[in-house]
N, C-alpha and C positions, 0 to 999 in steps of 0.2 A: 380562455386559452392561455392568457398570461400567467394565471395562477398555476395551471398545470405545468407549464414550462419551469416556473420557479420551484415547484415541488420536485420535478425531475433533477433540477440542478442541485437542490439541497441533498437529495439522496446520493447523487454522484459525489458531492463534496464529502458527505458522511462516509461513503465507502472508501474514498481516497484517504481520508483521515485515519480510518482503521488500518488500512494497508501500511501507511507511513508509521503508525504506532507499532505494528507488528515488526516491520523492518528495523526500526530503531531499538526494539527490545532484543534483537539479535536472533529471532527465530524465523525471519522471512526468507524468501527465495534468494534474494541477492546476498544476504548475509551468509547463507549456506553455500552459495556459489563461491564467494570470496574465501570462505574457510577451506573449501575443497581445493581451490587454486593455491592457497597458502600452504596447505599440507602437502601438495604435490611437488612444490618447488623447494 
């Protein structure tokens, strides 16, 4: 049971890491949102 929980946690951290990398590269959802807000004002 403990191993399975650890495996899920590792996968979650891995997915979060990928999302953070995409955001920092400037192609993520939040980056697009800020660009849209910046271009509107």
